[in-house]
C-alpha positions in Angstrom: 142.7 5.3 -70.7 145.1 6.6 -68.1 146.5 10.1 -68.5 149.3 11.3 -66.3 148.8 14.3 -64.1 150.4 17.5 -65.4 154.1 17.8 -64.6 154.5 14.1 -63.9 156.0 11.2 -65.9 153.8 8.4 -67.1 154.6 5.0 -65.6 154.5 2.1 -68.0 151.8 -0.4 -66.9 152.8 -3.6 -65.1 153.7 -6.4 -67.4 153.8 -4.2 -70.5 155.7 -6.4 -73.1 157.4 -3.3 -74.5 158.8 -2.1 -71.1 160.4 -5.2 -69.5 162.1 -4.3 -66.2 165.7 -3.3 -66.5 165.6 -3.1 -70.2 165.4 -6.8 -70.7 163.8 -8.0 -73.9 160.3 -9.3 -73.8 159.3 -12.8 -74.5 160.2 -14.3 -77.8 158.3 -12.8 -80.6 155.1 -14.6 -81.5 155.6 -17.3 -84.2 154.9 -15.9 -87.6 155.7 -12.2 -86.8 158.8 -11.3 -88.8 160.8 -9.0 -86.5 163.6 -6.8 -87.7 167.0 -6.8 -86.1 166.9 -5.7 -82.5 167.6 -2.0 -82.0 170.5 -0.8 -79.9 170.1 1.8 -77.2 166.8 3.1 -75.8 164.2 4.0 -78.4 162.1 7.1 -78.1 158.8 6.2 -76.5 160.5 4.1 -73.8 161.0 0.8 -75.8 164.0 -0.9 -74.1 167.1 -2.3 -75.7 166.6 -5.5 -77.7 163.0 -5.1 -78.6 162.4 -6.4 -82.1 159.9 -4.3 -84.0 157.5 -5.9 -86.5 157.8 -4.2 -90.0 154.7 -2.7 -91.4 156.0 -2.9 -94.9 157.0 -5.4 -97.5 155.6 -8.8 -98.0 154.4 -9.2 -94.4 151.7 -6.6 -94.8 150.9 -7.5 -98.4 150.6 -11.3 -98.3 148.6 -11.8 -95.1 147.7 -8.6 -93.2 144.8 -10.2 -91.3 147.1 -12.8 -89.9 149.8 -10.2 -89.1 147.3 -8.0 -87.2 145.9 -11.1 -85.3 149.4 -12.1 -84.3 150.3 -8.6 -83.2 147.1 -8.4 -81.2 147.8 -11.7 -79.5 151.3 -10.6 -78.5 150.8 -7.0 -77.6 147.1 -6.3 -77.2 145.2 -3.5 -78.9 148.3 -1.2 -79.4 151.5 -2.8 -80.9 155.0 -1.4 -81.5 155.9 -1.5 -85.2 158.5 -0.3 -87.6 157.5 1.8 -90.6 160.9 1.6 -92.3 164.3 0.6 -90.9 165.0 2.7 -87.8 161.6 4.4 -87.8 159.3 3.2 -85.0 155.6 3.8 -84.4 152.5 2.3 -82.7 149.8 0.5 -84.6 146.4 0.9 -83.0 144.6 -2.5 -83.5 141.7 -2.1 -81.1 138.3 -0.8 -82.1 137.6 1.2 -78.8 141.2 2.4 -78.7 141.0 3.7 -82.3 137.8 5.6 -81.4 139.6 7.1 -78.4 142.6 8.0 -80.5 140.4 9.8 -83.1 138.2 11.6 -80.7 140.8 12.9 -78.3 142.2 15.8 -80.4 143.9 17.4 -77.4 146.0 14.4 -76.6 146.4 12.9 -80.1 147.0 15.6 -82.6 146.9 15.4 -86.4 149.9 17.8 -86.7 152.8 15.7 -87.9 155.2 18.5 -86.9 155.0 17.0 -83.4 156.7 13.8 -84.6 159.9 13.1 -82.7 161.5 11.1 -85.5 162.1 14.0 -88.0 162.8 16.4 -85.1 165.7 14.2 -84.1 167.0 13.9 -87.6 166.1 10.3 -88.0 163.9 10.6 -91.1 165.9 10.9 -94.3 165.0 13.6 -96.8 164.3 10.9 -99.4 162.4 8.6 -97.0 159.5 6.8 -98.5 157.3 8.0 -95.6 157.7 11.7 -96.5 154.7 12.0 -98.9 152.3 10.4 -96.4 153.6 12.0 -93.2 154.9 15.4 -94.2 152.9 18.3 -92.7 150.7 20.3 -95.2 148.2 23.1 -94.5 145.2 20.7 -95.1 142.3 19.4 -93.1 144.3 16.2 -92.6 147.1 17.9 -90.7 145.3 20.4 -88.5 143.2 20.5 -85.4 140.6 22.8 -83.9 139.2 25.9 -85.7 141.6 25.7 -88.7 140.6 22.1 -89.4 136.9 23.1 -89.2 137.4 25.9 -91.7 139.2 23.7 -94.2 136.9 20.8 -93.7 133.9 23.0 -94.4 135.4 24.1 -97.7 136.0 20.5 -98.8 132.7 19.2 -97.6 130.7 22.0 -99.1 132.6 21.7 -102.4 131.9 18.0 -102.6 128.2 18.6 -101.7 127.9 20.6 -105.0 128.5 17.5 -107.1 125.3 16.5 -108.9 124.9 12.8 -107.9 122.8 12.0 -111.0 125.4 13.5 -113.3 128.1 11.7 -111.4 126.4 8.3 -112.1 125.9 9.1 -115.7 129.5 10.2 -116.1 130.8 7.1 -114.4 128.6 4.7 -116.3 129.5 6.3 -119.6 133.2 6.0 -118.8 132.8 2.4 -117.7 130.9 1.5 -120.9 133.6 3.1 -123.0 136.4 1.2 -121.2 134.6 -2.1 -121.6 134.0 -1.5 -125.3 137.7 -0.8 -125.8 138.9 -4.2 -124.6 138.5 -6.1 -127.8 137.1 -9.5 -128.8 139.5 -11.9 -127.1 137.4 -12.3 -123.9 140.2 -11.4 -121.5 140.8 -8.4 -119.3 142.6 -7.2 -116.2 140.0 -5.6 -114.0 142.6 -3.7 -112.0 144.8 -2.4 -114.8 142.2 -2.0 -117.5 139.2 -0.9 -115.4 139.5 -0.1 -111.6 142.7 1.9 -112.1 141.5 3.9 -115.1 137.9 4.5 -114.4 138.2 6.9 -111.5 140.7 9.1 -113.3 138.4 9.4 -116.2 135.8 10.7 -113.7 138.2 12.8 -111.6 139.7 14.6 -114.5 136.2 16.0 -115.2 135.4 16.6 -111.6 138.5 18.7 -111.0 138.7 20.4 -114.4 142.0 18.7 -115.4 143.0 18.2 -119.0 141.8 14.8 -120.2 145.3 13.7 -121.3 146.6 14.1 -117.8 144.8 11.0 -116.6 147.4 8.3 -117.5 150.2 10.3 -115.9 148.2 10.9 -112.8 147.6 7.1 -112.4 151.4 6.5 -112.2 152.1 9.4 -109.9 149.3 8.5 -107.4 150.3 4.8 -107.3 153.9 5.7 -106.5 152.8 8.1 -103.7 150.4 5.6 -102.1 152.9 2.7 -102.2 155.5 4.7 -100.3 158.0 3.2 -102.9 161.3 4.4 -104.3 159.6 6.8 -106.7 157.2 8.3 -104.1 159.1 11.6 -103.4 159.7 12.4 -107.1 156.0 11.5 -107.9 154.8 13.7 -105.1 156.8 16.7 -106.5 155.5 16.2 -110.1 151.9 15.7 -108.8 151.9 19.0 -106.9 153.4 20.9 -109.8 150.6 19.7 -112.1 148.0 20.9 -109.5 149.7 24.3 -109.0 149.2 25.0 -112.7 145.5 23.9 -112.5 144.8 26.2 -109.5 146.5 29.2 -111.3 144.3 28.7 -114.4 141.1 28.2 -112.4 141.8 31.2 -110.3 141.6 33.4 -113.4 139.2 31.3 -115.5 136.7 29.4 -113.2 134.5 26.6 -114.5 131.9 24.2 -113.2 134.3 21.9 -111.4 135.6 21.1 -107.9 138.7 23.2 -108.3 136.8 26.4 -109.1 134.2 25.7 -106.4 136.9 25.2 -103.8 138.6 28.5 -104.8 135.3 30.3 -104.6 134.3 29.0 -101.1 133.8 31.6 -98.3 136.7 30.0 -96.4 139.0 31.9 -98.8 141.6 29.3 -99.4 145.0 30.5 -100.6 146.5 29.0 -103.7 148.8 26.9 -101.5 145.9 25.6 -99.4 143.9 24.8 -102.6 146.7 22.9 -104.1 147.2 20.8 -101.0 143.5 20.0 -100.8 143.4 18.9 -104.4 146.3 16.6 -103.5 144.1 15.2 -100.7 141.1 14.8 -102.9 143.1 13.1 -105.7 145.2 10.7 -103.6 142.7 9.9 -100.9 139.6 9.9 -103.1 141.1 8.3 -106.2 143.3 5.7 -104.6 140.4 4.7 -102.3 138.0 4.4 -105.2 140.4 2.3 -107.2 141.1 -0.1 -104.3 137.5 -0.3 -103.3 136.4 -1.2 -106.8 139.1 -3.9 -107.3 138.5 -5.5 -103.9 134.8 -5.6 -104.4 135.2 -7.3 -107.8 137.6 -9.8 -106.3 135.0 -10.6 -103.6 132.3 -11.2 -106.2 134.6 -13.4 -108.3 136.1 -15.5 -105.5 133.4 -15.8 -102.8 130.8 -18.4 -103.8 128.5 -17.2 -101.2 128.4 -13.7 -102.7 128.4 -14.9 -106.3 125.4 -17.2 -105.7 123.4 -14.7 -103.8 124.0 -11.9 -106.3 122.8 -14.2 -109.0 119.8 -15.2 -106.9 119.0 -11.6 -106.1 119.3 -11.9 -102.3 122.2 -9.6 -101.9 122.9 -6.3 -103.6 126.1 -4.8 -104.9 125.8 -2.4 -102.0 126.1 -5.4 -99.7 129.3 -6.4 -101.3 130.7 -2.9 -101.0 130.0 -3.0 -97.2 131.6 -6.4 -96.9 134.8 -5.1 -98.4 134.8 -2.0 -96.1 134.7 -4.4 -93.2 137.2 -7.1 -94.3 139.5 -5.5 -96.9 139.0 -1.7 -96.7 140.8 0.2 -99.4 142.9 2.0 -96.7 144.0 -0.6 -94.3 146.3 1.7 -92.2 146.4 5.4 -92.1 149.0 7.8 -90.7 148.5 9.1 -88.2 148.2 10.8 -84.8 151.0 12.3 -82.7 151.0 12.3 -78.9 151.0 15.8 -77.4 152.1 14.5 -74.0 153.1 11.2 -72.2 150.1 8.9 -71.8 148.9 5.3 -71.8 146.7 3.8 -74.6 145.7 0.2 -74.8 148.1 -0.8 -72.0 151.1 0.7 -73.7 153.2 3.7 -72.6 153.0 6.4 -75.3 155.6 9.2 -75.1 155.2 12.7 -76.2 156.0 12.9 -79.9 155.3 9.3 -80.7 153.4 8.5 -83.9 150.3 6.3 -83.8 149.0 4.6 -87.0 145.3 4.0 -87.4 144.9 0.3 -88.0 141.5 0.5 -89.8 141.4 -3.1 -91.0 142.7 -4.5 -87.8 140.2 -2.5 -85.7 137.3 -3.7 -87.9 138.3 -7.3 -87.0 138.7 -6.6 -83.3 136.9 -9.3 -81.3 136.1 -6.7 -78.6 133.9 -4.9 -81.1 132.5 -7.9 -83.1 132.2 -10.6 -80.5 133.7 -14.1 -80.6 133.8 -15.5 -84.1 132.0 -12.7 -85.8 134.7 -11.0 -87.9 137.8 -12.6 -86.6 140.5 -13.8 -88.9 139.3 -17.4 -88.8 135.9 -16.5 -90.0 136.6 -13.9 -92.6 134.5 -14.7 -95.7 131.9 -16.7 -93.7 129.9 -14.2 -91.7 127.4 -11.8 -93.2 127.5 -8.2 -92.0 124.4 -7.1 -94.0 123.9 -3.3 -93.9 126.1 -2.8 -90.9 128.1 0.4 -91.4 129.8 0.6 -88.0 133.1 -0.2 -89.6 136.0 2.3 -89.4 137.0 2.2 -93.1 136.2 6.0 -93.3 137.9 6.8 -90.1 136.1 8.3 -87.1 135.7 11.5 -85.1 136.1 15.0 -86.6 138.4 13.7 -89.3 136.0 11.1 -90.8 136.2 11.1 -94.6 134.0 13.8 -96.2 134.1 12.1 -99.6 132.5 8.8 -98.8 129.2 9.4 -100.7 130.7 10.5 -104.1 133.1 7.5 -103.7 130.3 5.1 -103.1 128.4 6.4 -106.2 131.4 5.9 -108.4 132.3 2.4 -107.1 128.7 1.1 -107.0 128.1 2.3 -110.6 131.4 0.9 -111.8 130.6 -2.6 -110.3 127.0 -2.7 -111.5 127.9 -1.6 -115.0 130.6 -4.3 -115.3 128.2 -7.0 -114.0 125.5 -5.8 -116.5 127.9 -5.7 -119.5 129.8 -9.0 -118.7 127.4 -11.2 -116.7 129.6 -14.3 -117.1 132.8 -13.0 -115.7 135.2 -15.6 -114.3 138.5 -15.3 -112.6 141.3 -16.4 -115.0 143.7 -17.7 -112.3 143.3 -19.5 -109.0 142.4 -17.1 -106.2 145.6 -17.8 -104.3 147.6 -16.5 -107.2 146.2 -13.0 -106.9 148.9 -10.7 -105.6 148.6 -7.5 -103.5 150.6 -4.3 -103.8 153.3 -4.1 -101.0 151.8 -0.9 -99.5 151.5 -0.3 -95.7 148.6 2.0 -96.4 146.4 0.7 -99.3 144.9 -2.7 -99.6 145.1 -3.1 -103.4 145.5 -5.9 -105.9 148.2 -5.8 -108.5 146.0 -7.3 -111.1 142.6 -9.2 -111.4 142.7 -11.2 -114.7 139.3 -12.4 -115.9 137.6 -14.3 -118.7 134.2 -13.6 -120.3 132.4 -14.8 -123.4 130.3 -11.9 -124.7 129.2 -8.4 -124.1 125.7 -7.3 -123.1 124.8 -4.2 -124.9 124.8 -1.0 -122.9 121.6 0.3 -121.5 119.5 2.4 -123.8 120.5 6.1 -123.9 118.6 8.7 -122.0 117.8 12.1 -123.4 120.8 14.4 -123.6 121.5 16.6 -120.5 123.4 19.9 -120.6 127.2 19.3 -120.7 127.8 21.8 -117.8 126.7 20.7 -114.4 124.2 22.7 -112.5 125.0 22.1 -108.9 122.2 22.1 -106.3 122.1 24.8 -103.7 123.3 23.4 -100.4 124.2 24.8 -96.9 127.8 25.9 -96.6 128.5 23.6 -93.7 126.4 20.4 -93.9 126.4 17.8 -91.2 129.0 15.2 -92.2 127.7 11.7 -91.4 129.9 9.4 -89.4 130.3 5.7 -89.8 131.7 4.5 -86.6 129.9 3.5 -83.4 129.5 6.6 -81.2 130.0 9.1 -84.0 127.3 11.0 -85.8 124.4 8.9 -87.0 124.9 8.2 -90.7 122.2 9.4 -93.0 120.8 7.0 -95.6 123.0 6.8 -98.6 121.3 7.7 -101.9 123.5 5.1 -103.5 122.3 2.1 -101.4 118.7 0.9 -101.8 117.4 -1.3 -99.0 115.2 -3.6 -101.0 116.7 -3.7 -104.5 117.9 -6.8 -106.3 121.5 -7.3 -107.3 120.8 -5.7 -110.7 118.5 -2.9 -109.5 119.6 0.7 -109.9 119.9 3.0 -107.0 116.8 5.4 -106.8 117.4 8.6 -108.7 120.0 7.2 -111.0 119.6 7.9 -114.7 120.5 6.0 -117.8 123.5 7.7 -119.4 123.6 9.1 -122.9 126.4 7.5 -125.0 129.2 10.0 -125.6 131.6 9.6 -128.5 134.1 11.7 -126.4 134.3 8.9 -123.9 134.8 6.2 -126.5 137.6 8.1 -128.2 139.3 8.8 -124.9 139.0 5.3 -123.6 140.4 4.0 -126.9 143.3 6.3 -126.7 144.0 5.2 -123.1 144.0 1.6 -124.2 146.5 2.3 -126.9 144.1 2.0 -129.8 
C-alpha cells in the first residue's frame, strides 16, 4: 500500500475508476449493480461529479450479497465506493489482504469514529439509522492504543471467567425447554421460536438481567442491528435498561458478567461498563442468533451437508465453520476511519473517510482462496473442513474476544435441536427463505420447518450448584486470532477433531432438567 509522504497530497492512482480525469464519470456501472442517483458537486474523498454509488442497504444487500460483492469487485477491485444511506458515502473493503492491512494499521486506520468527516460536516442527521452503529462510545470498539488494550483486557478476562461446562448445560436446558413448548402440530419457525429466543435466555443469566427482560431485549437488539426506522429509539431504551443493571450490580454484585466486569482491575466507570454491556449484548447476542439460524439453514438446504451429517462424516462444528466462511453472521462491520490521505487497494482514501470491513466479501476473495475455491459460483460446493482462516471474527488487535462462548452456545443449540428433532425438514422451498434487509447482519427473517416426533431429552445429570464457580484465570489471557497472519488460534474446546455428527464436545455434561426453564419458555411462547 502506498502512503503519501508527510506534508504532501496523495495522488489518485492512474486509471482509478473513482477518479476519472477532469471529473468525468467512470464507465457505465456494471450490469446488476443498482446505483443511486448521481451526486452533484465533488464528494469528500475525491469522488468526482457524476459517480453513482452502490447502496449497501435495502434489497440489494439482502437478496444476493454474494453477487453484489462479486460485481463490486469486478468493477472497482478490492476497495469499492458505496453509499450507506442517501448522501452518506463510504468505502467497502472487499479484498482479503486489504482487509488485513486495514485492521492491522491502527496508526493509519483508526477505530475512533469521531474522525469521520460526514458528521463533522453536518451531513449525518440526528435521527440517521447509522447512528447506533457508528456513534463513538468509550468502548474497546471505538478506541486505539493503550485505552483499547485496557478495556479489551477487562472484557476478555470477564468472558474467560464463564464456566464452559455450565454454559453448555444452561444452553442445552434452555433449548430443551423451548422445543418442549412448541406443541404437537409438528411445525416451528427455527428463527422466531428458537434461534432468536435461545441466546437471550442464556444471556439474561450471564449478565444478571431479570428473566422477564428477554422478550423486550430481542426487539430492541433487532432494531439496532437492522439500522431501521426504530434503531435510535431502541438504542436509547436499551442503554437505559443497562444503566439500571449496572447501578444495581455496583451495590449488590453477583456471579455474573456484569459484576465481574465492574470488579475488574481496569476499574471501569459506570458509563464504560454500560457501553461494554451494549457491545456484549448486541455483538454477542446478534451474532449468536444469526450464526445459529444460518447453520440450521445450511443443514436443511444443502444435501451435501445433510447427507454427510447423517452418515457421520462431518460434524456440527464443520457446519459452523462453513457458515463463518460463506454466510458469516456479521457480513459487514463499521468501521475504520482514515487518519491521513492514503491509497488502499488502488483507491485514493482521504483523511476522514470511513471504510467498512467487508467480512463476507473478503472471505470469498479469489486472491485468498484461489480460483474456484470459494468464489460466488462455487458457494455450496467446496469443502473448507477445519479451515479457520476466515475473517468472520475480524482480525488484528480488534478480533472478537467472545468467539469461544459464542461457539459453545451455537454448537450446543444446533446439536440439541438435531438430537430432539432428527427428521427436521424445511417447510418451504429454499428460494422462498427471506433475509433481513440489514447492511451489517446476515440473518434470516424466518426458517419454517416440519417434524414428526420428539426425541426425549438426554438423561439428567446430577444437580450442580446454582451459582457458578468461575475458574481462576490470568487477568490478560492471549486472545486467539482467526485470520491468516494473526495470532495462532488455540484449539477450541467446543470443536472435537474426530467426533461424529452426534458426538458431544469433550468436557460437556448432560444437563439437569430445570422446571424454571420450562416455565420461562412456556411464558415466552405465550402459554
